[in-house]
C-alpha positions as CSV (number, residue, x, y, z in Angstrom):
1,X,-5.0,12.3,15.9
2,X,-3.6,8.8,15.9
3,X,-2.0,7.6,19.1
4,X,1.7,6.4,19.0
5,X,0.5,2.8,19.2
6,X,-1.8,3.3,16.3
7,X,0.9,5.0,14.2
8,X,3.3,2.2,14.9
9,X,0.7,-0.4,13.9
10,X,-0.1,1.4,10.7
11,X,3.5,1.5,9.5
12,X,4.5,-1.9,10.9
13,X,6.4,-4.0,8.4
14,X,4.3,-7.0,9.4
15,X,0.7,-7.3,8.2
16,X,-2.0,-6.6,10.8
17,X,-5.8,-6.9,10.4
18,X,-9.0,-7.2,12.4
19,X,-12.1,-9.1,11.3
20,X,-15.6,-9.3,12.6
21,X,-17.0,-12.6,13.8
22,X,-18.6,-13.0,10.4
23,X,-15.3,-12.6,8.6
24,X,-15.8,-9.0,7.5
25,X,-12.6,-7.0,7.3
26,X,-12.8,-4.1,9.8
27,X,-9.2,-2.8,9.9
28,X,-5.8,-3.4,8.4
29,X,-2.5,-1.6,8.2
30,X,-0.5,-0.7,5.1
31,X,1.4,-3.9,4.9
32,X,-1.9,-5.8,5.3
33,X,-3.3,-4.0,2.4
34,X,-0.3,-5.0,0.3
35,X,-0.7,-8.6,1.4
36,X,-4.3,-8.6,0.0
37,X,-2.7,-8.4,-3.5
38,X,-1.6,-12.0,-3.0
39,X,-4.1,-13.7,-0.7
40,X,-7.8,-13.0,0.0
41,X,-9.1,-11.6,3.3
42,X,-11.3,-14.7,3.5
43,X,-8.3,-17.0,3.5
44,X,-6.6,-14.9,6.2
45,X,-9.7,-14.9,8.3
46,X,-9.8,-18.7,8.1
47,X,-6.1,-18.8,9.0
48,X,-6.9,-16.6,12.1
49,X,-9.7,-19.0,13.1
50,X,-7.4,-22.0,12.8
51,X,-4.8,-20.5,15.1
52,X,-7.1,-18.7,17.5
53,X,-6.8,-19.4,21.2
54,X,-9.6,-21.5,22.7
55,X,-10.7,-18.7,25.1
56,X,-10.3,-14.9,25.2
57,X,-6.7,-13.8,24.9
58,X,-3.7,-14.1,22.6
59,X,-2.0,-17.0,21.0
60,X,1.2,-17.0,19.1
61,X,2.3,-19.8,16.8
62,X,5.4,-20.6,14.8
63,X,4.5,-21.4,11.2
64,X,6.0,-21.6,7.8
65,X,3.6,-20.2,5.2
66,X,4.2,-18.4,1.9
67,X,2.1,-15.9,0.0
68,X,3.8,-15.1,-3.3
69,X,7.3,-13.7,-2.6
70,X,6.8,-13.5,1.2
71,X,7.4,-16.1,3.8
72,X,6.0,-15.8,7.3
73,X,7.5,-17.6,10.2
74,X,5.0,-16.8,13.0
75,X,1.6,-15.3,13.7
76,X,-0.3,-13.8,16.6
77,X,-4.1,-14.2,16.9
78,X,-6.2,-12.6,19.6
79,X,-9.7,-11.6,20.6
80,X,-11.3,-10.0,23.7
81,X,-14.9,-10.6,22.9
82,X,-17.1,-12.5,20.4
83,X,-17.3,-9.6,18.0
84,X,-13.7,-9.1,16.6
85,X,-10.6,-11.2,16.0
86,X,-7.1,-9.8,15.2
87,X,-4.3,-11.3,13.2
88,X,-0.7,-10.3,12.8
89,X,1.7,-12.2,10.5
90,X,5.5,-12.0,11.1
91,X,7.7,-12.0,8.1
92,X,10.8,-14.2,7.9
93,X,13.3,-11.5,7.6
94,X,15.8,-13.3,5.5
95,X,13.2,-13.5,2.7
96,X,12.0,-9.9,2.6
97,X,14.8,-8.8,0.3
98,X,17.2,-11.0,-1.7
99,X,20.9,-10.5,-1.2
100,X,21.6,-9.5,-4.8
101,X,25.4,-9.4,-5.1
102,X,28.0,-9.1,-7.8
103,X,30.3,-12.0,-6.9
104,X,31.2,-14.8,-9.2
105,X,29.2,-13.4,-12.1
106,X,29.7,-14.1,-15.8
107,X,28.5,-11.8,-18.6
108,X,25.9,-13.8,-20.6
109,X,22.9,-13.6,-22.9
110,X,19.6,-14.4,-21.1
111,X,18.0,-15.6,-24.3
112,X,20.9,-18.1,-24.9
113,X,20.4,-19.5,-21.4
114,X,16.7,-20.0,-22.0
115,X,17.4,-21.7,-25.3
116,X,20.0,-24.1,-23.6
117,X,17.6,-24.9,-20.8
118,X,14.6,-25.5,-23.1
119,X,16.6,-27.8,-25.4
120,X,17.9,-29.7,-22.4
121,X,14.6,-30.2,-20.6
122,X,11.7,-29.8,-23.1
123,X,13.1,-31.4,-26.3
124,X,10.9,-34.2,-27.6
125,X,8.3,-33.5,-24.9
126,X,5.7,-32.1,-27.4
127,X,5.3,-28.9,-25.5
128,X,4.2,-25.9,-27.6
129,X,6.2,-22.9,-26.5
130,X,5.0,-19.3,-27.0
131,X,7.9,-16.8,-26.6
132,X,7.4,-13.1,-25.9
133,X,10.8,-11.6,-25.6
134,X,11.9,-7.9,-25.2
135,X,14.8,-7.7,-27.7
136,X,16.2,-4.6,-26.0
137,X,17.3,-6.5,-22.9
138,X,21.1,-6.5,-22.9
139,X,23.6,-9.0,-21.9
140,X,24.0,-9.2,-18.1
141,X,26.1,-10.8,-15.4
142,X,24.7,-13.9,-13.7
143,X,25.8,-16.9,-11.8
144,X,25.3,-18.9,-15.0
145,X,25.6,-22.5,-13.7
146,X,23.3,-22.0,-10.8
147,X,20.9,-19.9,-12.9
148,X,20.7,-22.7,-15.5
149,X,20.0,-25.2,-12.7
150,X,17.1,-23.1,-11.6
151,X,15.7,-22.8,-15.1
152,X,16.0,-26.5,-15.7
153,X,14.1,-27.3,-12.5
154,X,11.3,-24.9,-13.5
155,X,11.0,-26.2,-17.0
156,X,10.9,-29.7,-15.7
157,X,7.7,-28.7,-13.9
158,X,6.1,-28.1,-17.3
159,X,7.1,-31.2,-19.2
160,X,3.6,-32.7,-19.0
161,X,1.8,-29.6,-20.2
162,X,0.6,-29.0,-23.8
163,X,1.7,-25.4,-24.0
164,X,3.7,-22.8,-22.0
165,X,4.4,-19.1,-22.4
166,X,7.8,-17.7,-21.7
167,X,7.9,-13.9,-21.3
168,X,11.1,-11.9,-20.8
169,X,10.6,-8.2,-20.0
170,X,11.8,-5.3,-17.9
171,X,9.9,-4.8,-14.7
172,X,8.6,-1.2,-15.2
173,X,8.9,1.1,-12.2
174,X,11.2,-1.1,-10.1
175,X,15.0,-1.0,-9.6
176,X,17.3,-2.8,-7.3
177,X,19.9,-0.9,-5.3
178,X,23.3,-2.7,-4.9
179,X,26.2,-1.0,-3.2
180,X,24.6,2.4,-3.8
181,X,23.9,1.9,-7.5
182,X,20.5,1.4,-9.0
183,X,19.9,-1.4,-11.5
184,X,16.8,-2.2,-13.7
185,X,15.0,-5.5,-13.1
186,X,14.5,-8.3,-15.6
187,X,11.5,-10.6,-15.4
188,X,11.2,-14.1,-16.8
189,X,7.7,-15.4,-16.5
190,X,7.0,-19.1,-17.4
191,X,3.3,-19.8,-17.4
192,X,0.5,-22.3,-18.0
193,X,-2.9,-21.4,-16.5
194,X,-3.8,-25.0,-15.7
195,X,-0.6,-26.0,-13.9
196,X,-0.3,-25.9,-10.1
197,X,3.4,-25.7,-9.2
198,X,4.4,-28.5,-6.9
199,X,8.1,-27.8,-6.3
200,X,8.0,-24.2,-5.2
201,X,10.1,-24.8,-2.1
202,X,12.9,-26.3,-4.3
203,X,12.6,-23.2,-6.6
204,X,13.2,-20.9,-3.7
205,X,16.2,-22.8,-2.5
206,X,17.8,-22.8,-6.0
207,X,17.0,-19.2,-6.5
208,X,18.8,-18.3,-3.3
209,X,21.8,-20.2,-4.5
210,X,21.7,-18.3,-7.9
211,X,21.2,-15.0,-6.0
212,X,17.9,-14.2,-7.8
213,X,14.3,-13.9,-6.6
214,X,11.6,-16.5,-7.7
215,X,7.8,-16.3,-7.2
216,X,5.9,-19.6,-7.7
217,X,2.1,-19.5,-7.8
218,X,-0.7,-21.3,-9.6
219,X,-0.3,-20.9,-13.3
220,X,3.1,-19.3,-13.4
221,X,6.6,-19.0,-12.1
222,X,8.4,-15.6,-12.1
223,X,12.2,-15.0,-11.8
224,X,13.4,-11.5,-11.0
225,X,17.0,-10.3,-11.0
226,X,19.0,-7.1,-11.6
227,X,20.5,-6.3,-15.0
228,X,24.1,-5.9,-14.1
229,X,26.2,-5.3,-17.2
């Protein structure tokens, strides 16, 4: 039977993991397992080594590091012998969930906004655009001006590429709860496999203003938001 401490660690909202001295993953909690979808255990082991105390014991550090949609503001690294090293990452709580609200929203057509942004930013840039749109997605309420500002900034990142793919679809199996009501989620994915996004931090700031969620990674940028009609 698990002890109380072990149970708390297993269901902790912060990722926790233990590595061997060779970097082999020995133990991790549920949140740690989820984190491995976005970053390799090897990278996290190297992170632990970089922030490890110089002698046996624990060392906490304030950091600002992002893996996919999650931002971490601190970490704790510790070891009691030469065989194992433990790492716990602490989420920045304001970024765990986005404060999706319904204030100052305007009913709009998402495909019209995409067309406006593309024509504004990518016109005469020679970028081949492949569009994969789900035509069943209805009109929805968004903060149009701020949403367009985010779209324009993202498209500007792709002006020097030869081709991009824009995909608009429902996020299957996920809903967002707002004021007790469940809403389906729309995904806009803008991708080019060869591009490394440089302005991810600006995207996150603009997404917060537009009250949507953005995920910037190598090869693609994803915008997520509830379909409020």
